[in-house]
C-alpha positions in Angstrom: -152.0 -14.8 -54.1 -154.3 -14.0 -51.2 -151.4 -13.2 -48.9 -149.9 -10.9 -51.6 -153.3 -9.1 -51.8 -153.4 -8.7 -48.1 -149.9 -7.4 -48.0 -150.6 -5.0 -50.8 -153.8 -3.7 -49.1 -151.8 -3.2 -45.9 -149.1 -1.3 -47.7 -151.8 1.0 -49.3 -153.4 1.5 -45.9 -150.1 2.5 -44.3 -149.2 4.8 -47.2 -152.6 6.5 -47.1 -152.3 7.1 -43.3 -148.8 8.5 -43.8 -149.9 10.7 -46.6 -153.0 11.9 -44.6 -150.7 12.7 -41.6 -148.3 14.6 -43.9 -151.3 16.6 -45.4 -152.6 17.4 -41.9 -149.2 18.6 -40.8 -148.8 20.7 -43.9 -152.3 22.1 -43.3 -151.3 22.8 -39.8 -148.2 24.6 -40.9 -150.2 26.8 -43.3 -153.1 27.6 -40.9 -153.3 31.3 -40.1 -155.7 32.9 -37.6 -156.6 36.5 -37.5 -158.9 38.0 -34.9 -160.1 41.5 -34.0 -161.8 42.8 -30.9 -163.1 46.2 -29.8 -163.6 47.7 -26.4 -165.6 50.8 -25.4 -165.5 51.4 -21.7 -166.9 54.7 -20.3 -166.8 55.3 -16.6 -168.6 58.0 -14.7 -167.1 59.1 -11.4 -168.2 61.2 -8.5 -165.2 62.2 -6.4 -165.6 63.6 -3.0 -162.4 62.5 -1.4 -160.9 59.8 -3.8 -157.1 59.5 -4.1 -156.7 62.3 -1.5 -159.0 63.3 1.4 -160.8 66.5 0.6 -160.4 69.6 2.7 -163.2 71.3 4.7 -165.5 73.1 2.3 -164.0 71.6 -0.9 -166.5 70.8 -3.6 -167.0 67.4 -5.1 -165.8 66.7 -8.7 -167.5 64.7 -11.4 -166.5 63.5 -14.9 -166.8 60.6 -17.4 -163.6 59.0 -18.8 -163.5 56.6 -21.7 -161.4 53.9 -23.2 -161.8 53.1 -26.9 -159.6 50.2 -27.9 -159.1 48.2 -31.1 -157.0 45.0 -30.7 -155.8 42.7 -33.5 -154.1 39.3 -33.1 -152.4 37.1 -35.8 -151.3 33.6 -35.2 -149.7 30.8 -37.2 -147.4 28.0 -36.3 -144.5 29.4 -34.1 -145.5 33.0 -34.6 -148.0 35.3 -33.0 -148.4 39.1 -33.2 -150.5 41.5 -31.1 -151.4 45.1 -32.0 -153.7 47.3 -29.9 -154.5 50.9 -30.4 -156.5 53.1 -28.0 -157.9 56.5 -27.4 -158.3 57.5 -23.8 -159.5 60.6 -22.2 -162.4 62.5 -20.6 -165.7 63.3 -22.3 -165.4 66.9 -23.5 -161.6 66.9 -23.5 -161.4 66.7 -27.3 -163.0 69.4 -29.6 -165.9 68.6 -31.8 -163.7 69.2 -34.8 -160.4 67.6 -33.9 -157.5 67.8 -36.3 -154.9 66.4 -33.8 -156.7 63.3 -32.3 -154.9 61.1 -29.8 -154.8 57.5 -31.0 -151.8 55.5 -29.9 -150.5 52.0 -30.0 -150.7 50.7 -26.4 -149.5 47.2 -27.5 -147.2 46.1 -30.3 -145.5 42.8 -29.8 -144.4 39.6 -31.6 -143.9 36.2 -30.1 -141.6 33.6 -31.7 -142.0 29.9 -30.5 -138.9 27.8 -31.0 -140.4 24.5 -29.9 -139.9 22.5 -26.7 -141.7 25.2 -24.8 -139.1 27.9 -25.6 -140.3 31.3 -26.8 -139.3 35.0 -27.2 -141.8 37.9 -26.9 -140.6 41.4 -27.8 -142.1 44.8 -28.1 -144.6 46.9 -26.1 -146.5 44.6 -23.8 -148.2 44.2 -20.5 -146.3 42.4 -17.8 -148.7 40.5 -15.5 -147.3 38.2 -12.9 -148.7 36.3 -9.9 -151.4 38.4 -8.1 -150.1 41.6 -9.8 -148.6 43.2 -6.7 -145.3 44.0 -8.3 -146.0 43.7 -12.1 -149.6 44.1 -13.2 -151.7 45.3 -16.1 -153.5 48.0 -14.1 -156.6 47.5 -16.2 -158.6 49.7 -13.8 -156.7 52.7 -15.1 -158.3 54.1 -18.3 -154.9 53.7 -20.1 -153.5 50.5 -18.5 -149.8 49.8 -18.0 -147.3 48.7 -20.6 -143.6 48.1 -20.9 -141.1 48.0 -23.8 -139.3 44.8 -23.2 -137.9 41.5 -24.4 -139.3 38.4 -22.7 -137.5 35.0 -23.1 -139.3 32.0 -21.7 -139.6 28.3 -21.2 -142.9 26.6 -20.2 -144.3 23.2 -19.7 -147.3 21.8 -17.7 -145.6 22.2 -14.4 -142.9 24.9 -14.9 -142.6 28.4 -16.2 -139.4 30.3 -16.4 -139.3 33.9 -17.8 -136.4 36.3 -18.2 -137.5 39.9 -18.9 -135.0 42.5 -20.2 -135.6 46.2 -20.8 -133.4 49.2 -21.7 -135.0 52.6 -22.1 -133.9 55.9 -23.8 -135.8 59.1 -24.6 -134.7 59.3 -28.2 -132.2 58.0 -30.8 -128.8 59.4 -29.8 -125.6 59.9 -31.7 -123.4 60.9 -28.8 -123.8 62.0 -25.2 -124.0 58.9 -23.2 -127.1 57.1 -21.9 -128.8 59.6 -19.6 -132.5 58.8 -19.4 -135.1 61.3 -18.2 -137.7 59.0 -16.6 -140.7 60.8 -18.0 -142.0 57.9 -20.0 -140.9 54.7 -18.2 -140.0 55.2 -14.5 -136.9 53.0 -14.9 -133.9 53.1 -17.2 -133.3 49.4 -17.4 -134.7 46.2 -15.8 -133.7 42.5 -15.6 -136.3 40.2 -14.1 -136.2 36.5 -13.6 -139.5 34.7 -12.7 -140.1 31.0 -12.0 -143.4 29.2 -11.2 -143.8 25.6 -10.3 -147.3 23.9 -10.2 -147.0 21.0 -7.7 -150.6 19.8 -8.2 -154.0 21.3 -8.7 -154.1 22.6 -5.2 -150.6 24.2 -4.7 -148.3 26.4 -6.8 -145.3 28.6 -5.9 -143.5 31.3 -7.8 -140.2 33.2 -7.2 -139.1 36.5 -8.6 -135.8 38.4 -8.8 -135.6 41.9 -10.2 -132.6 44.2 -10.8 -133.9 47.7 -11.5 -131.7 50.5 -12.8 -132.9 54.0 -11.9 -131.5 57.2 -13.5 -130.1 59.5 -10.8 -127.9 61.7 -13.1 -128.0 65.4 -13.7 -130.7 66.6 -16.2 -128.7 69.8 -16.9 -125.5 68.1 -17.9 -127.2 64.9 -19.2 -124.5 62.9 -17.3 -125.9 59.5 -16.4 -125.6 58.0 -12.9 -127.6 54.7 -12.6 -128.5 53.4 -9.2 -129.5 49.8 -8.9 -132.2 48.3 -6.6 -132.9 44.6 -6.2 -136.1 42.8 -5.3 -136.4 39.2 -4.3 -139.6 37.4 -3.3 -142.1 34.6 -3.6 -145.8 34.0 -4.0 -147.5 30.8 -2.6 -151.0 29.6 -3.4 -152.9 26.7 -1.8 -156.5 25.9 -2.7 -157.8 22.8 -0.9 -161.5 22.3 -1.6 -163.6 25.3 -0.8 -160.6 27.0 0.9 -158.0 29.2 -0.7 -154.8 30.5 1.0 -152.2 32.9 -0.3 -148.9 34.2 0.9 -146.6 36.9 -0.6 -143.2 37.9 0.6 -140.8 40.5 -1.0 -137.6 42.1 0.1 -135.9 45.1 -1.5 -132.2 46.0 -1.2 -129.5 47.9 -3.1 -129.6 51.7 -3.7 -132.3 54.2 -4.3 -132.0 57.3 -6.5 -130.7 59.3 -3.5 -127.9 56.8 -3.1 -129.2 55.5 0.2 -129.0 51.8 1.1 -132.4 50.1 0.9 -133.8 47.5 3.3 -137.5 47.2 2.9 -140.1 44.4 2.8 -143.7 43.5 2.1 -145.7 40.5 3.3 -149.3 39.7 2.6 -151.4 36.8 3.9 -155.0 36.0 2.9 -157.6 33.3 3.2 -161.0 32.8 1.7 -163.8 30.2 2.1 -166.6 29.4 -0.3 -169.6 28.8 2.0 -171.9 27.6 -0.8 -172.5 28.3 -4.5 -173.6 31.9 -3.7 -171.6 33.1 -0.6 -167.9 33.4 0.0 -165.9 35.3 2.7 -162.3 36.2 3.2 -159.7 37.9 5.4 -156.3 39.4 4.6 -153.4 41.4 5.9 -150.9 43.4 3.8 -147.8 44.9 5.4 -145.4 47.3 3.6 -142.5 48.6 5.6 -142.1 52.4 5.9 -139.5 55.1 6.5 -139.5 57.2 9.6 -138.9 60.9 9.3 -136.2 60.8 11.9 -133.8 58.2 10.4 -132.5 60.2 7.4 -129.0 58.9 7.7 -129.8 55.2 8.0 -131.1 52.7 5.6 -134.2 53.6 3.6 -137.0 51.3 4.8 -140.0 52.2 2.7 -141.1 49.4 0.4 -142.0 50.4 -3.2 -144.6 48.1 -4.8 -143.3 49.3 -8.1 -145.5 48.5 -11.2 -148.4 46.5 -9.8 -152.1 46.9 -9.9 -152.4 48.8 -6.6 -156.1 49.5 -7.0 -156.7 45.8 -6.5 -155.2 45.7 -3.0 -155.1 48.8 -0.8 -158.6 50.1 -0.9 -160.7 51.1 -3.9 -160.4 54.8 -3.2 -156.7 54.6 -4.1 -155.3 56.6 -1.2 -152.1 54.5 -1.0 -149.5 53.7 -3.7 -151.8 54.9 -6.6 -151.3 58.4 -5.2 -148.5 59.9 -3.1 -148.1 60.6 0.5 -147.4 64.3 1.3 -145.0 66.3 3.5 -142.1 64.2 2.2 -143.3 61.1 4.1 -143.4 57.5 3.0 -144.5 55.9 6.3 -145.5 52.4 5.0 -148.9 50.8 5.3 -150.6 48.0 7.2 -154.0 47.1 5.6 -156.2 44.6 7.4 -159.3 43.5 5.4 -162.5 41.5 5.8 -164.4 40.7 2.6 -167.6 39.1 1.5 -169.1 38.2 -1.9 -172.6 37.2 -2.9 -173.7 35.8 -6.2 -177.3 37.1 -6.4 -177.9 35.4 -9.8 -175.9 33.8 -12.6 -175.3 37.3 -14.0 -175.1 39.5 -10.8 -172.3 39.6 -8.3 -172.0 41.8 -5.2 -168.9 42.3 -3.0 -168.3 44.2 0.2 -164.8 44.9 1.7 -163.8 46.6 5.0 -160.2 47.9 5.4 -158.4 49.3 8.4 -155.3 51.2 7.6 -152.2 52.0 9.7 -148.7 53.4 9.0 -145.8 51.0 9.8 -143.1 53.5 11.0 -142.9 56.1 13.7 -143.6 59.6 12.5 -142.8 62.6 14.7 -144.6 65.9 14.0 -144.0 69.3 15.5 -146.6 70.1 18.2 -147.9 66.5 18.2 -144.9 64.4 19.0 -145.1 60.8 17.9 -148.2 60.2 15.8 -150.7 57.5 16.5 -150.3 54.8 13.7 -154.0 54.5 12.9 -155.1 56.0 9.6 -158.7 55.1 9.5 -161.3 52.8 7.9 -162.6 52.3 4.3 -165.7 50.5 3.2 -166.0 49.4 -0.5 -169.1 48.1 -2.2 -169.3 46.9 -5.8 -172.0 45.4 -8.0 -171.3 43.6 -11.3 -174.0 42.7 -13.8 -173.2 40.6 -16.9 -175.8 42.0 -19.2 -174.7 39.8 -22.1 -171.6 37.7 -22.9 -169.5 40.8 -23.9 -171.3 43.6 -22.0 -170.8 44.1 -18.3 -172.3 46.9 -16.1 -170.4 47.7 -12.9 -171.0 50.2 -10.1 -169.2 51.0 -6.8 -169.4 53.2 -3.8 -166.7 53.8 -1.1 -166.3 55.9 1.9 -163.3 56.7 4.1 -163.2 57.6 7.9 -159.8 59.1 8.5 -157.9 60.1 11.6 -155.7 63.0 12.5 -152.7 61.0 11.3 -154.4 60.7 7.9 -154.5 64.5 7.7 -150.7 64.7 8.1 -149.7 61.9 5.7 -152.4 62.4 3.0 -153.8 65.9 3.6 -157.5 67.0 3.8 -159.7 67.1 6.8 -160.7 64.2 9.0 -164.0 66.0 9.8 -165.1 66.2 6.2 -167.2 63.4 4.7 -165.1 61.5 2.2 -166.8 59.3 -0.4 -166.5 58.2 -4.0 -169.0 56.6 -6.5 -168.7 55.2 -10.0 -170.7 53.6 -12.8 -169.1 51.8 -15.8 -170.1 49.8 -18.7 -167.6 47.5 -20.5 -168.4 46.5 -24.0 -165.8 44.2 -25.4 -166.9 42.0 -28.3 -164.8 40.0 -30.8 -165.9 41.6 -34.0 -164.0 39.5 -36.6 -162.2 36.2 -36.9 -160.8 34.3 -39.9 -158.8 31.2 -40.5 -157.0 30.1 -43.7 
């Protein structure tokens, strides 16, 4: 009798454990999470030579731009949805009584998880990969950067594999082919394969292949003529102890919109050392190949960093790749940097960076012959103060000391003082969250 009682008690225990697990699983299946966050980010800027050098006697400019963003996320088992709407512009740009306000969806995507680490994410989304040299969110820009794409992926603890597919059109068409006027997205179609492997806590490597279709057809006849450029490259990261090392290598080939063969490359190397809990220093070198103005019949050798966060790399004043060269030139860039960061308190961080810029191709100019490759130096200072957990105040000041070569490839006057200052507050709280 005692044995039967023990057996019966054991059966009840197993049954209750099984029923509890089933209830937990059912509860998990039914759990929904909805969250909402808001961002208000005004930034005041004083421009006296930002983006392009100012000419002799040109007056400085000043304005305040603003981002007002509302983001919503919904999650349940195997499904997540992201929606984000924003209004961006300059203070004073919109009338006091505005009947045609600008409020757009900057993000609208859904992600389906199929188990075993396999997922699909489709819709308007940011594409942020590696250090953001080629594909980045461009958060510094008041509007950010977004793509209309389908992302198919597989991920586990050590491996990530993503396939990104995009095909763009200006409107719904009935007939007339697939001509695309690149006024919205800069490319007509894109296929990107990205793989990352994490070897251990100190080392990881990623590889990217991109096939990019650019519209080179006739806008008058609407006849399409797509040219395809390919990009192949790798990112390597090694962080032993207080050191960190990074290496980036990309090669571009195929055709450009002018139907010229492309052979261009980028390499970047950087190292940083954390001296103690407050101080860190670093050095870096970024090299982007350029096109000479005397080799028009040969291969096009100017590297295009495409859709990255260029403000993060080539100087805070955004002279290069965030704004164009002039005089039909694309002479490449060699950017050598020295950086230092200081944590003044748990809430205050200071950083200082020095850049020396050069072009990477030979440019010949009438009356001057072959130009010297040096472009000049830039100094960037930034202060960040975390006022509270969701409010950060940031300020920066930069100055550029250009050369006569800078005058030719970017304009302006090397004898004019070039500087830029800004002050921004980023208020980004999560304002609502619910589970059921």
